[in-house]
N, CA, C and O atoms as CSV, one atom per row, in Angstrom:
chain,resi,resn,atom,element,x,y,z
A,1,MET,N,N,-19.189,-14.048,-10.230
A,1,MET,CA,C,-18.065,-13.387,-10.544
A,1,MET,C,C,-17.303,-12.823,-9.451
A,1,MET,O,O,-17.929,-12.222,-8.578
A,2,ASN,N,N,-15.976,-12.931,-9.363
A,2,ASN,CA,C,-15.135,-12.422,-8.385
A,2,ASN,C,C,-15.041,-10.910,-8.228
A,2,ASN,O,O,-14.930,-10.167,-9.203
A,3,LYS,N,N,-15.086,-10.512,-7.067
A,3,LYS,CA,C,-14.971,-8.959,-6.964
A,3,LYS,C,C,-13.522,-8.623,-7.158
A,3,LYS,O,O,-12.776,-9.458,-6.646
A,4,PRO,N,N,-12.941,-7.651,-7.744
A,4,PRO,CA,C,-11.657,-7.374,-8.056
A,4,PRO,C,C,-11.054,-6.841,-6.666
A,4,PRO,O,O,-11.719,-6.344,-5.757
A,5,PHE,N,N,-9.643,-7.045,-6.676
A,5,PHE,CA,C,-8.838,-6.489,-5.829
A,5,PHE,C,C,-8.403,-5.062,-6.265
A,5,PHE,O,O,-8.447,-4.747,-7.454
A,6,THR,N,N,-8.022,-4.275,-5.389
A,6,THR,CA,C,-7.850,-2.807,-5.863
A,6,THR,C,C,-6.434,-2.501,-5.177
A,6,THR,O,O,-6.123,-2.787,-4.021
A,7,SER,N,N,-5.615,-1.835,-6.171
A,7,SER,CA,C,-4.215,-0.989,-5.564
A,7,SER,C,C,-4.411,0.449,-5.963
A,7,SER,O,O,-5.013,0.915,-6.930
A,8,TYR,N,N,-3.690,1.100,-4.885
A,8,TYR,CA,C,-3.862,2.771,-4.987
A,8,TYR,C,C,-2.649,3.108,-5.344
A,8,TYR,O,O,-1.737,2.626,-4.673
A,9,LEU,N,N,-2.341,3.912,-6.351
A,9,LEU,CA,C,-1.141,4.664,-6.398
A,9,LEU,C,C,-1.472,6.165,-6.026
A,9,LEU,O,O,-2.232,6.864,-6.696
A,10,ALA,N,N,-0.799,6.594,-4.850
A,10,ALA,CA,C,-1.030,7.910,-4.522
A,10,ALA,C,C,-0.608,8.948,-5.340
A,10,ALA,O,O,0.237,8.656,-6.186
A,11,SER,N,N,-1.017,10.135,-5.280
A,11,SER,CA,C,-0.466,11.321,-6.080
A,11,SER,C,C,0.907,11.549,-5.437
A,11,SER,O,O,1.216,11.395,-4.255
A,12,HIS,N,N,1.650,11.940,-6.448
A,12,HIS,CA,C,2.934,12.335,-6.104
A,12,HIS,C,C,3.618,13.255,-6.969
A,12,HIS,O,O,3.320,13.286,-8.163
A,13,ASP,N,N,4.544,14.040,-6.474
A,13,ASP,CA,C,5.334,14.885,-7.414
A,13,ASP,C,C,4.380,15.773,-8.198
A,13,ASP,O,O,4.699,16.220,-9.300
A,14,GLY,N,N,3.154,16.037,-7.596
A,14,GLY,CA,C,2.179,16.788,-8.352
A,14,GLY,C,C,1.424,16.069,-9.403
A,14,GLY,O,O,0.664,16.711,-10.127
A,15,GLN,N,N,1.557,14.891,-9.537
A,15,GLN,CA,C,0.849,13.967,-10.526
A,15,GLN,C,C,-0.237,13.307,-9.633
A,15,GLN,O,O,-0.175,13.092,-8.423
A,16,CYS,N,N,-1.465,12.975,-10.685
A,16,CYS,CA,C,-2.559,12.310,-10.080
A,16,CYS,C,C,-2.437,10.982,-9.709
A,16,CYS,O,O,-1.634,10.228,-10.257
A,17,SER,N,N,-3.226,10.622,-8.758
A,17,SER,CA,C,-3.272,9.079,-8.176
A,17,SER,C,C,-3.769,8.122,-9.323
A,17,SER,O,O,-4.050,8.561,-10.438
A,18,ALA,N,N,-3.849,6.977,-9.035
A,18,ALA,CA,C,-4.544,6.012,-9.995
A,18,ALA,C,C,-5.158,4.846,-9.094
A,18,ALA,O,O,-4.817,4.740,-7.916
A,19,VAL,N,N,-5.889,4.151,-9.564
A,19,VAL,CA,C,-6.660,2.953,-8.860
A,19,VAL,C,C,-6.355,1.833,-10.008
A,19,VAL,O,O,-6.486,2.071,-11.209
A,20,ILE,N,N,-5.943,0.620,-9.494
A,20,ILE,CA,C,-5.464,-0.408,-10.398
A,20,ILE,C,C,-6.292,-1.785,-9.927
A,20,ILE,O,O,-6.162,-2.221,-8.783
A,21,LYS,N,N,-6.985,-2.300,-10.722
A,21,LYS,CA,C,-7.795,-3.535,-10.227
A,21,LYS,C,C,-7.199,-4.684,-10.750
A,21,LYS,O,O,-6.883,-4.671,-11.939
A,22,TRP,N,N,-6.932,-5.959,-9.875
A,22,TRP,CA,C,-6.408,-6.973,-10.197
A,22,TRP,C,C,-7.491,-8.180,-9.769
A,22,TRP,O,O,-8.436,-7.913,-9.028
A,23,SER,N,N,-7.299,-9.382,-10.240
A,23,SER,CA,C,-8.140,-10.584,-10.122
A,23,SER,C,C,-7.803,-11.044,-8.948
A,23,SER,O,O,-8.684,-11.628,-8.318
A,24,VAL,N,N,-6.640,-10.926,-8.426
A,24,VAL,CA,C,-6.132,-11.586,-6.977
A,24,VAL,C,C,-5.584,-10.467,-6.345
A,24,VAL,O,O,-5.450,-9.388,-6.922
A,25,ASP,N,N,-5.218,-10.703,-5.032
A,25,ASP,CA,C,-4.818,-9.697,-4.172
A,25,ASP,C,C,-3.232,-9.462,-4.504
A,25,ASP,O,O,-2.392,-10.313,-4.211
A,26,CYS,N,N,-2.943,-8.368,-5.070
A,26,CYS,CA,C,-1.558,-7.940,-5.377
A,26,CYS,C,C,-1.121,-6.499,-4.529
A,26,CYS,O,O,-0.087,-5.862,-4.731
A,27,GLU,N,N,-2.059,-6.205,-3.653
A,27,GLU,CA,C,-1.630,-4.684,-3.018
A,27,GLU,C,C,-0.247,-4.787,-2.349
A,27,GLU,O,O,0.368,-3.723,-2.275
A,28,GLN,N,N,0.322,-5.841,-1.869
A,28,GLN,CA,C,1.588,-6.009,-1.152
A,28,GLN,C,C,2.674,-5.761,-2.180
A,28,GLN,O,O,3.596,-4.974,-1.964
A,29,ALA,N,N,2.535,-6.481,-3.354
A,29,ALA,CA,C,3.448,-6.656,-4.379
A,29,ALA,C,C,3.510,-5.129,-5.202
A,29,ALA,O,O,4.581,-4.614,-5.524
A,30,PHE,N,N,2.391,-4.615,-5.431
A,30,PHE,CA,C,2.259,-3.217,-6.057
A,30,PHE,C,C,2.837,-2.421,-5.178
A,30,PHE,O,O,3.768,-1.767,-5.649
A,31,ASP,N,N,2.540,-2.206,-3.751
A,31,ASP,CA,C,3.082,-1.301,-3.027
A,31,ASP,C,C,4.713,-1.368,-2.608
A,31,ASP,O,O,5.413,-0.412,-2.276
A,32,ARG,N,N,5.064,-2.627,-2.710
A,32,ARG,CA,C,6.492,-2.921,-2.751
A,32,ARG,C,C,7.066,-2.286,-3.985
A,32,ARG,O,O,8.145,-1.698,-3.908
A,33,GLY,N,N,6.434,-2.369,-5.074
A,33,GLY,CA,C,7.123,-1.816,-6.395
A,33,GLY,C,C,7.032,-0.143,-6.229
A,33,GLY,O,O,7.994,0.584,-6.477
A,34,VAL,N,N,6.069,0.223,-5.889
A,34,VAL,CA,C,6.178,1.825,-5.543
A,34,VAL,C,C,7.340,2.143,-4.765
A,34,VAL,O,O,8.158,2.995,-5.110
A,35,ALA,N,N,7.419,1.425,-3.662
A,35,ALA,CA,C,8.414,1.796,-2.570
A,35,ALA,C,C,9.791,1.434,-3.097
A,35,ALA,O,O,10.723,2.187,-2.811
A,36,CYS,N,N,9.976,0.533,-3.716
A,36,CYS,CA,C,11.396,0.196,-4.498
A,36,CYS,C,C,11.689,1.301,-5.357
A,36,CYS,O,O,12.824,1.770,-5.267
A,37,ALA,N,N,10.861,1.827,-6.202
A,37,ALA,CA,C,10.997,2.808,-7.200
A,37,ALA,C,C,11.421,4.283,-6.402
A,37,ALA,O,O,12.347,5.014,-6.753
A,38,GLN,N,N,10.592,4.496,-5.360
A,38,GLN,CA,C,10.657,5.754,-4.692
A,38,GLN,C,C,12.188,5.819,-3.934
A,38,GLN,O,O,12.819,6.870,-3.815
A,39,THR,N,N,12.603,4.648,-3.505
A,39,THR,CA,C,13.891,4.479,-2.846
A,39,THR,C,C,14.971,5.009,-3.994
A,39,THR,O,O,15.678,6.004,-3.831
A,40,TRP,N,N,14.977,4.164,-5.193
A,40,TRP,CA,C,15.599,4.546,-6.047
A,40,TRP,C,C,15.913,6.097,-6.655
A,40,TRP,O,O,16.974,6.662,-6.918
A,41,LEU,N,N,14.601,6.490,-6.747
A,41,LEU,CA,C,14.475,8.047,-6.965
A,41,LEU,C,C,15.176,9.145,-5.995
A,41,LEU,O,O,15.804,10.166,-6.276
A,42,SER,N,N,14.845,8.572,-4.786
A,42,SER,CA,C,15.278,9.401,-3.531
A,42,SER,C,C,16.945,9.364,-3.133
A,42,SER,O,O,17.460,10.197,-2.388
A,43,HIS,N,N,17.607,8.350,-3.711
A,43,HIS,CA,C,19.067,8.154,-3.541
A,43,HIS,C,C,19.809,8.124,-4.641
A,43,HIS,O,O,19.448,7.495,-5.635
A,44,ASP,N,N,20.986,8.837,-4.580
A,44,ASP,CA,C,21.838,8.998,-5.629
A,44,ASP,C,C,22.868,7.627,-5.927
A,44,ASP,O,O,23.425,7.462,-7.013
A,45,ASP,N,N,22.991,6.800,-4.900
A,45,ASP,CA,C,23.837,5.739,-4.989
A,45,ASP,C,C,23.206,4.297,-4.968
A,45,ASP,O,O,23.742,3.344,-4.403
A,46,THR,N,N,22.016,4.239,-5.642
A,46,THR,CA,C,21.156,2.880,-5.803
A,46,THR,C,C,21.653,2.149,-6.939
A,46,THR,O,O,21.391,0.946,-6.910
A,47,GLY,N,N,22.380,2.616,-8.051
A,47,GLY,CA,C,22.775,1.799,-9.134
A,47,GLY,C,C,21.753,2.120,-10.290
A,47,GLY,O,O,21.062,3.137,-10.341
A,48,TRP,N,N,21.765,0.978,-11.317
A,48,TRP,CA,C,20.961,1.074,-12.308
A,48,TRP,C,C,19.498,0.845,-11.955
A,48,TRP,O,O,19.152,-0.052,-11.186
A,49,LEU,N,N,18.621,1.715,-12.564
A,49,LEU,CA,C,17.102,1.421,-12.191
A,49,LEU,C,C,16.687,-0.102,-12.724
A,49,LEU,O,O,16.079,-0.833,-11.942
A,50,TRP,N,N,16.992,-0.536,-13.951
A,50,TRP,CA,C,16.521,-1.799,-14.436
A,50,TRP,C,C,17.078,-2.799,-13.558
A,50,TRP,O,O,16.400,-3.823,-13.469
A,51,ALA,N,N,18.236,-2.751,-12.830
A,51,ALA,CA,C,18.806,-3.770,-12.051
A,51,ALA,C,C,17.931,-3.660,-10.832
A,51,ALA,O,O,17.453,-4.719,-10.425
A,52,ASN,N,N,17.652,-2.595,-10.205
A,52,ASN,CA,C,16.716,-2.697,-9.122
A,52,ASN,C,C,15.367,-3.278,-9.271
A,52,ASN,O,O,14.841,-4.030,-8.450
A,53,LEU,N,N,14.767,-2.810,-10.551
A,53,LEU,CA,C,13.404,-3.529,-10.994
A,53,LEU,C,C,13.765,-5.023,-10.847
A,53,LEU,O,O,13.256,-5.692,-9.948
A,54,ILE,N,N,14.560,-5.499,-11.647
A,54,ILE,CA,C,14.751,-7.141,-11.915
A,54,ILE,C,C,15.023,-7.782,-10.493
A,54,ILE,O,O,14.381,-8.747,-10.079
A,55,LEU,N,N,16.045,-7.150,-9.774
A,55,LEU,CA,C,16.416,-7.771,-8.489
A,55,LEU,C,C,15.311,-7.979,-7.580
A,55,LEU,O,O,15.116,-9.075,-7.054
A,56,GLU,N,N,14.538,-6.910,-7.364
A,56,GLU,CA,C,13.590,-6.853,-6.444
A,56,GLU,C,C,12.216,-7.559,-6.927
A,56,GLU,O,O,11.535,-8.088,-6.049
A,57,ARG,N,N,11.838,-7.594,-8.047
A,57,ARG,CA,C,10.688,-8.398,-8.675
A,57,ARG,C,C,10.859,-9.932,-8.537
A,57,ARG,O,O,10.005,-10.712,-8.117
A,58,ASP,N,N,12.134,-10.235,-8.972
A,58,ASP,CA,C,12.291,-11.767,-8.973
A,58,ASP,C,C,12.376,-12.424,-7.659
A,58,ASP,O,O,12.596,-13.635,-7.641
A,59,VAL,N,N,12.223,-11.749,-6.508
A,59,VAL,CA,C,11.898,-12.154,-5.310
A,59,VAL,C,C,10.567,-12.736,-5.264
A,59,VAL,O,O,10.379,-13.781,-4.641
A,60,LEU,N,N,9.644,-12.147,-5.867
A,60,LEU,CA,C,8.119,-12.485,-5.798
A,60,LEU,C,C,7.962,-13.805,-6.630
A,60,LEU,O,O,8.792,-14.153,-7.470
A,61,PRO,N,N,6.774,-14.542,-6.311
A,61,PRO,CA,C,6.504,-15.642,-7.108
A,61,PRO,C,C,6.104,-15.113,-8.609
A,61,PRO,O,O,5.604,-14.011,-8.838
A,62,ALA,N,N,6.372,-15.956,-9.435
A,62,ALA,CA,C,5.982,-15.623,-10.917
A,62,ALA,C,C,4.591,-15.240,-11.104
A,62,ALA,O,O,3.798,-15.642,-10.253
A,63,GLY,N,N,4.153,-14.528,-12.075
A,63,GLY,CA,C,2.830,-14.394,-12.529
A,63,GLY,C,C,2.506,-13.081,-12.240
A,63,GLY,O,O,3.304,-12.151,-12.357
A,64,VAL,N,N,1.044,-12.945,-11.762
A,64,VAL,CA,C,0.441,-11.565,-11.337
A,64,VAL,C,C,1.089,-10.671,-10.253
A,64,VAL,O,O,1.016,-9.443,-10.261
A,65,GLN,N,N,1.727,-11.406,-9.325
A,65,GLN,CA,C,2.400,-10.773,-8.376
A,65,GLN,C,C,3.505,-9.792,-8.937
A,65,GLN,O,O,3.527,-8.588,-8.685
A,66,ARG,N,N,4.447,-10.480,-9.751
A,66,ARG,CA,C,5.444,-9.839,-10.406
A,66,ARG,C,C,5.050,-8.767,-11.401
A,66,ARG,O,O,5.783,-7.833,-11.727
A,67,ARG,N,N,3.864,-8.981,-11.839
A,67,ARG,CA,C,3.294,-8.085,-12.715
A,67,ARG,C,C,2.846,-6.720,-11.996
A,67,ARG,O,O,3.067,-5.596,-12.445
A,68,ALA,N,N,2.222,-7.000,-10.884
A,68,ALA,CA,C,1.844,-5.877,-9.795
A,68,ALA,C,C,2.989,-4.812,-9.320
A,68,ALA,O,O,2.949,-3.583,-9.261
A,69,PHE,N,N,4.058,-5.773,-8.996
A,69,PHE,CA,C,5.134,-5.056,-8.676
A,69,PHE,C,C,5.819,-4.289,-9.774
A,69,PHE,O,O,6.294,-3.211,-9.417
A,70,GLU,N,N,5.988,-4.667,-11.203
A,70,GLU,CA,C,6.315,-3.971,-12.156
A,70,GLU,C,C,5.462,-2.767,-12.423
A,70,GLU,O,O,6.045,-1.713,-12.677
A,71,VAL,N,N,4.097,-2.796,-12.395
A,71,VAL,CA,C,3.212,-1.840,-12.692
A,71,VAL,C,C,3.376,-0.677,-11.441
A,71,VAL,O,O,3.266,0.513,-11.732
A,72,GLY,N,N,3.594,-1.017,-10.307
A,72,GLY,CA,C,3.830,-0.120,-9.256
A,72,GLY,C,C,4.968,0.486,-9.380
A,72,GLY,O,O,4.931,1.716,-9.404
A,73,PHE,N,N,6.092,-0.103,-9.476
A,73,PHE,CA,C,7.503,0.398,-9.835
A,73,PHE,C,C,7.470,1.383,-10.922
A,73,PHE,O,O,7.978,2.495,-10.780
A,74,LEU,N,N,6.831,0.975,-12.112
A,74,LEU,CA,C,6.890,1.799,-13.130
A,74,LEU,C,C,5.975,3.105,-13.172
A,74,LEU,O,O,6.250,4.187,-13.691
A,75,SER,N,N,4.875,2.748,-12.527
A,75,SER,CA,C,3.899,3.950,-12.232
A,75,SER,C,C,4.604,5.064,-11.473
A,75,SER,O,O,4.465,6.236,-11.824
A,76,ARG,N,N,5.340,4.721,-10.463
A,76,ARG,CA,C,5.888,5.717,-9.659
A,76,ARG,C,C,6.978,6.307,-10.419
A,76,ARG,O,O,7.072,7.526,-10.273
A,77,VAL,N,N,7.893,5.717,-11.253
A,77,VAL,CA,C,8.727,6.431,-12.085
A,77,VAL,C,C,8.069,7.437,-13.084
A,77,VAL,O,O,8.516,8.559,-13.323
A,78,HIS,N,N,6.892,6.859,-13.664
A,78,HIS,CA,C,6.223,7.703,-14.673
A,78,HIS,C,C,5.769,9.053,-14.010
A,78,HIS,O,O,5.814,10.102,-14.652
A,79,GLN,N,N,5.329,9.003,-12.701
A,79,GLN,CA,C,4.898,10.167,-12.237
A,79,GLN,C,C,5.964,11.011,-12.061
A,79,GLN,O,O,5.806,12.216,-12.259
A,80,ARG,N,N,7.190,10.499,-11.666
A,80,ARG,CA,C,8.425,11.462,-11.365
A,80,ARG,C,C,8.795,11.963,-13.034
A,80,ARG,O,O,9.092,13.147,-13.190
A,81,LEU,N,N,8.775,11.289,-13.929
A,81,LEU,CA,C,9.093,11.588,-15.444
A,81,LEU,C,C,8.140,12.915,-15.836
A,81,LEU,O,O,8.610,13.920,-16.370
A,82,CYS,N,N,6.737,12.754,-15.488
A,82,CYS,CA,C,5.763,13.512,-15.908
A,82,CYS,C,C,5.764,14.842,-14.938
A,82,CYS,O,O,5.095,15.800,-15.326
A,83,SER,N,N,6.418,14.940,-13.807
A,83,SER,CA,C,6.602,15.932,-13.023
A,83,SER,C,C,7.775,17.173,-13.409
A,83,SER,O,O,8.656,16.984,-14.248
A,84,PRO,N,N,7.655,18.122,-12.843
A,84,PRO,CA,C,8.662,19.187,-12.939
A,84,PRO,C,C,10.042,18.587,-12.531
A,84,PRO,O,O,11.043,18.977,-13.132
A,85,TYR,N,N,10.132,17.781,-11.673
A,85,TYR,CA,C,11.361,17.184,-11.144
A,85,TYR,C,C,12.071,16.099,-12.223
A,85,TYR,O,O,13.215,15.669,-12.077
A,86,GLY,N,N,11.340,15.808,-13.128
A,86,GLY,CA,C,11.616,14.733,-14.096
A,86,GLY,C,C,12.171,15.280,-15.408
A,86,GLY,O,O,12.455,14.531,-16.342
A,87,GLY,N,N,12.322,16.656,-15.455
A,87,GLY,CA,C,13.085,17.323,-16.406
A,87,GLY,C,C,12.013,17.581,-17.575
A,87,GLY,O,O,10.840,17.854,-17.324
A,88,SER,N,N,12.508,17.472,-18.822
A,88,SER,CA,C,11.504,17.922,-19.968
A,88,SER,C,C,11.027,16.497,-20.607
A,88,SER,O,O,11.066,16.344,-21.828
A,89,HIS,N,N,10.650,15.630,-19.881
A,89,HIS,CA,C,10.186,14.326,-20.602
A,89,HIS,C,C,8.923,14.580,-21.208
A,89,HIS,O,O,8.125,15.285,-20.589
A,90,GLN,N,N,8.625,14.130,-22.289
A,90,GLN,CA,C,7.328,14.298,-23.169
A,90,GLN,C,C,6.312,13.704,-22.498
A,90,GLN,O,O,5.190,14.105,-22.807
A,91,ALA,N,N,6.392,12.757,-21.565
A,91,ALA,CA,C,5.337,12.006,-20.992
A,91,ALA,C,C,4.548,12.888,-20.144
A,91,ALA,O,O,3.453,12.442,-19.802
A,92,ARG,N,N,4.915,14.178,-19.687
A,92,ARG,CA,C,4.451,14.887,-18.813
A,92,ARG,C,C,3.104,15.439,-19.289
A,92,ARG,O,O,2.270,15.876,-18.496
A,93,LYS,N,N,2.927,15.402,-20.596
A,93,LYS,CA,C,1.631,15.741,-21.071
A,93,LYS,C,C,0.449,14.635,-21.036
A,93,LYS,O,O,-0.724,14.859,-21.336
A,94,THR,N,N,0.939,13.511,-20.650
A,94,THR,CA,C,-0.082,12.536,-20.479
A,94,THR,C,C,-0.717,12.409,-19.059
A,94,THR,O,O,-0.088,12.881,-18.112
A,95,CYS,N,N,-1.861,11.834,-18.857
A,95,CYS,CA,C,-2.456,11.914,-17.542
A,95,CYS,C,C,-2.240,10.329,-17.288
A,95,CYS,O,O,-2.282,9.570,-18.257
A,96,LEU,N,N,-2.033,9.885,-16.124
A,96,LEU,CA,C,-2.027,8.436,-15.624
A,96,LEU,C,C,-3.353,8.070,-15.254
A,96,LEU,O,O,-3.844,8.410,-14.178
A,97,GLN,N,N,-4.105,7.211,-16.334
A,97,GLN,CA,C,-5.337,6.764,-16.032
A,97,GLN,C,C,-5.244,5.256,-16.443
A,97,GLN,O,O,-4.938,4.886,-17.577
A,98,LEU,N,N,-5.534,4.446,-15.420
A,98,LEU,CA,C,-5.645,2.946,-15.501
A,98,LEU,C,C,-6.851,2.326,-15.251
A,98,LEU,O,O,-6.941,1.100,-15.317
């Protein structure tokens, strides 16, 4: 049995961290997704969220690398939505556990 590879989502905006296990090494793609989302969240002039996700994700090879990017990207956005900085989003009552 192969040992799973692990990606770490750091705690942010007062939200808990998470550990995600992959069957292949996806750490760079995951981290790139988190960083891309953080750039979008930190700047007012970055355009549509969905466009940033698609444009950055499509640079990666198809398959699990793209999925890791998406998970990293959306996990970072989820942390913001669940935080006091994200407004009154209902998701703030959920704990991120993967």
